[in-house]
C-alpha positions in Angstrom: 84.1 152.9 101.1 82.0 155.0 103.4 78.2 155.3 102.9 77.1 158.5 101.3 75.4 159.8 104.4 78.8 159.9 106.2 79.8 162.9 104.1 76.8 164.4 102.2 75.3 166.4 105.0 72.0 164.4 104.9 72.2 163.8 108.7 73.3 166.4 111.3 76.6 164.7 112.1 77.9 164.5 108.6 76.9 168.2 108.1 79.0 169.2 111.1 81.9 166.7 110.7 81.9 164.7 107.5 83.9 161.5 107.8 85.7 160.0 104.8 86.9 156.8 106.4 86.3 154.4 109.3 88.6 151.4 109.8 86.5 149.6 112.4 82.7 149.3 112.8 80.1 147.6 115.0 78.6 144.1 115.0 75.8 142.5 116.9 75.1 138.9 117.8 71.5 137.7 118.5 71.7 134.5 120.5 68.0 133.7 119.8 68.5 133.6 116.1 72.2 132.7 116.2 72.8 135.5 113.6 75.2 138.4 113.3 74.4 141.9 112.1 77.1 144.3 110.9 76.5 148.0 111.4 78.4 150.3 109.0 79.4 153.2 111.2 80.8 156.4 109.7 83.0 156.8 112.8 85.7 154.3 113.9 85.1 152.2 117.0 87.1 150.5 119.7 85.7 150.2 123.2 81.9 150.3 123.8 79.7 151.1 126.7 75.9 151.1 127.1 74.5 154.1 129.0 73.3 152.8 132.4 70.6 155.6 132.5 69.5 154.9 128.9 70.4 151.3 128.2 69.6 151.3 124.5 72.2 154.0 123.8 75.6 152.6 122.9 78.6 155.0 123.2 81.9 154.1 121.5 85.5 155.1 121.5 87.6 155.5 118.4 90.9 154.3 119.8 93.3 156.7 118.0 92.8 160.4 117.5 92.5 160.4 113.7 88.8 160.9 113.4 88.5 163.6 116.0 85.0 162.5 116.9 83.0 160.5 119.4 80.2 158.3 118.0 77.1 156.6 119.3 74.4 154.2 118.2 70.7 154.2 119.2 70.3 150.4 119.4 66.6 150.5 119.9 66.1 152.6 116.8 68.5 150.3 114.8 66.7 147.1 116.0 63.3 148.6 115.1 64.2 150.0 111.7 67.5 148.6 110.5 68.3 152.2 109.4 72.0 152.8 110.0 71.9 156.4 109.0 69.0 157.3 111.3 70.4 155.3 114.2 73.9 156.7 114.5 75.6 160.0 115.2 78.9 161.6 116.2 80.3 164.9 117.4 83.7 166.6 117.2 85.5 167.5 120.4 84.8 171.2 121.0 85.9 173.0 124.1 84.0 176.1 125.3 87.0 178.5 125.2 85.0 181.7 124.8 83.1 180.8 128.0 79.6 181.6 126.9 78.2 178.1 127.6 77.2 177.3 124.1 79.0 175.9 121.1 79.8 178.3 118.4 82.5 179.1 115.8 84.8 180.9 118.3 85.2 177.8 120.4 88.2 175.4 120.1 88.1 172.1 118.3 90.6 169.5 119.5 92.1 166.8 117.3 91.4 164.0 119.9 89.0 161.1 120.4 88.1 158.6 123.1 90.2 155.5 123.8 88.2 154.5 126.9 84.6 155.5 127.2 82.0 155.5 130.1 78.7 157.3 130.3 78.2 159.1 133.5 76.3 157.4 136.4 75.1 160.7 137.8 74.1 163.0 134.9 73.7 163.0 131.1 77.4 163.5 130.3 79.8 160.9 128.7 83.4 160.6 129.9 86.4 159.3 128.0 90.1 159.6 127.8 92.4 160.3 124.9 95.9 158.9 124.5 99.1 160.9 125.0 101.9 161.6 122.6 103.4 158.1 122.9 100.3 156.5 121.4 98.6 159.3 119.5 101.9 160.6 117.9 100.6 164.1 118.4 102.2 166.9 120.4 99.5 167.0 123.0 98.9 165.3 126.4 96.5 162.6 127.2 93.2 164.0 128.5 90.2 163.0 130.5 87.3 164.3 128.6 83.7 165.0 129.6 81.1 165.5 126.8 77.9 167.3 127.6 75.7 166.3 124.7 73.0 169.0 124.8 69.7 168.8 122.9 71.3 167.9 119.5 74.7 166.4 120.3 76.1 166.6 116.7 75.7 170.4 116.9 75.4 171.2 120.6 77.9 169.0 122.5 80.6 170.7 124.4 83.7 169.0 126.0 85.6 169.6 129.2 89.2 168.4 129.2 91.5 167.6 132.2 95.1 166.6 132.3 96.6 165.0 135.5 99.0 167.0 137.6 102.7 166.2 137.7 104.2 163.6 138.2 101.2 161.9 136.5 100.7 161.7 132.7 98.9 159.8 129.9 95.7 158.1 131.1 94.7 154.9 129.4 91.4 153.3 130.2 88.5 154.8 132.3 85.5 153.9 134.4 83.3 155.6 136.9 81.7 154.7 140.3 78.1 155.3 141.2 79.3 158.4 143.1 80.4 160.1 139.9 84.2 159.8 140.6 86.2 158.9 137.5 89.2 156.5 137.7 92.0 155.9 135.2 95.5 154.3 135.2 98.4 156.6 134.2 101.5 155.7 132.2 103.5 157.3 135.0 102.8 154.3 137.2 99.8 155.7 139.1 96.1 154.9 139.5 94.3 158.2 139.5 90.8 159.5 140.5 89.2 162.6 139.3 86.3 164.2 141.2 84.7 167.1 139.3 82.8 168.2 142.4 86.1 169.4 143.8 86.6 172.0 141.0 86.8 175.4 142.7 86.3 177.6 139.6 84.9 177.6 136.1 86.3 175.0 133.7 85.5 176.9 130.5 87.0 180.0 129.1 90.3 180.9 127.3 92.4 178.3 129.3 90.0 175.5 129.1 91.7 173.7 126.2 94.9 173.4 128.4 93.1 170.9 130.6 94.7 172.5 133.7 91.7 174.3 135.2 90.8 171.7 137.8 94.0 170.2 139.1 92.4 170.0 142.6 90.0 167.3 141.2 92.8 164.8 140.9 94.2 162.3 143.4 97.2 160.0 142.4 98.0 156.7 144.0 101.5 155.3 143.2 101.6 151.7 142.1 104.1 149.6 144.0 107.2 148.4 142.3 110.5 149.9 141.2 111.0 153.0 139.1 113.0 153.2 136.0 116.7 154.0 136.5 117.3 157.7 136.1 113.7 158.7 136.3 113.3 161.4 138.9 109.5 161.6 139.0 107.8 159.7 141.9 106.0 157.1 139.8 106.5 153.5 139.1 107.7 151.3 136.2 104.5 149.3 136.8 101.8 150.1 134.3 98.2 149.2 133.5 96.3 148.8 130.3 92.7 149.5 131.6 90.6 149.8 134.7 87.2 148.7 135.9 85.2 150.0 138.9 83.4 147.5 141.1 80.3 149.6 141.6 78.4 147.0 143.6 81.0 145.3 145.8 81.0 142.3 143.5 84.4 141.1 144.6 84.2 141.9 148.2 86.6 144.9 148.7 83.8 147.4 148.9 81.6 149.5 146.7 83.1 151.7 143.9 86.5 150.1 144.2 88.7 150.6 141.1 90.6 147.6 139.8 93.4 148.1 137.3 94.9 145.4 135.0 98.6 145.7 135.6 100.4 144.4 132.6 103.8 144.4 134.3 103.1 142.6 137.6 100.9 139.6 136.8 98.1 140.9 139.0 95.0 143.0 139.4 95.5 146.2 141.5 92.8 147.8 143.5 92.6 151.1 145.5 90.8 150.5 148.9 90.6 153.3 151.4 93.5 155.1 149.7 95.8 152.1 149.7 96.9 149.8 146.9 95.7 146.2 147.2 97.6 143.8 144.9 95.5 140.8 143.7 98.1 138.4 142.5 97.5 135.3 140.3 100.6 133.2 141.0 99.7 130.2 138.8 99.9 129.6 136.0 102.8 132.0 135.4 102.3 134.9 133.1 98.9 136.2 134.2 98.3 139.1 131.8 94.8 140.5 131.3 93.3 143.5 129.6 90.1 144.0 131.5 87.8 142.4 134.1 84.1 142.2 134.8 82.1 141.1 137.8 79.0 138.9 138.3 76.8 138.3 141.3 75.1 134.9 140.7 73.6 134.6 144.2 73.7 137.6 146.5 72.7 135.4 149.5 75.6 133.0 149.1 78.3 135.3 150.4 81.7 135.1 148.6 80.7 131.9 146.8 77.9 133.6 144.9 80.1 136.4 143.4 83.3 136.6 141.4 85.5 138.6 139.1 85.9 137.2 135.6 88.8 137.9 133.2 90.7 136.3 130.3 94.2 135.9 128.9 95.1 139.2 127.3 98.2 138.4 125.4 98.5 137.4 121.8 101.5 135.2 122.5 100.3 132.6 125.0 103.2 130.3 123.9 105.6 132.6 125.7 103.9 131.8 129.1 104.2 128.7 131.2 103.4 125.7 129.1 105.0 127.0 126.0 103.5 126.2 122.7 101.0 123.9 124.3 99.6 126.8 126.3 96.1 128.1 125.4 94.1 131.2 126.3 92.3 130.9 129.7 89.2 132.3 131.4 89.9 133.2 135.1 87.4 133.3 137.9 88.6 135.2 141.0 86.9 135.0 144.3 87.8 136.7 147.7 87.4 134.4 150.7 86.9 136.0 154.2 90.1 134.2 155.3 92.5 131.6 153.7 90.9 128.6 155.5 87.3 129.3 154.4 85.9 126.7 152.1 
């Protein structure tokens, strides 16, 4: 059962968008005390991302589109007060279709929500992507979405939406480089970038909800591999679940290099200088991961002091090499200058 403040209008968010249910919430682990705290959020949660410019603000995605909102938690306020109602908020997805630059009743509300989420590295906006028809079971495309919170996000936030040009469709997963370029893998078998700085015209107004006002902002990179038989579009049967941008050259391929987790090819896949680099993990067989992260332990130690880290992403490890004796694994990936370096 939802707390009363989720629906009674006692906080700004529930006045604007009361939420009657939330299937997934937040939890916090404190390693000093070895204790867990459970945070009862009115909004559903899935992926999480702390704002790099405001590191106590936690933005969340909802996963599916059912709630139609994007939620956040002020972790500093929560830790100081323990007040769940005062520490959280959410906003519906509202597109400025009347073009006046402010949110009002004549704008368009979309029944969508974030699956992936990433606060911007260059301004106060928050980016996410919504799922396409195959996941959302709704007759609308998958979007990239940019929320501009405004002074009181529950009441002032506006959203820009963008759909990839053909043959691309259905983004899943999102991250951003320090240059403000957004990256996402597409179900069409592409890794795509979106650079809002390339937009030549306004991206609000009557056509804004279509998502097609800045097609020039997109660049698509086809994943290697075969295409499905009978599929005419120039994509690939390869696909990725999520994507992570190496903002600080942690792995060694360069700064702001996107790395996708390709479910179908037992590898990680990067885009370097416009070309696909396949980072294959040949052994043990069945490498399948859902995301990666990077860590620089010693910046002066060259490749030995830095690595990518990832884990087994499948629920059925017994289908991989080793059979029923197989167990989930943690993988550490490092890029040597040449194969003979030790």
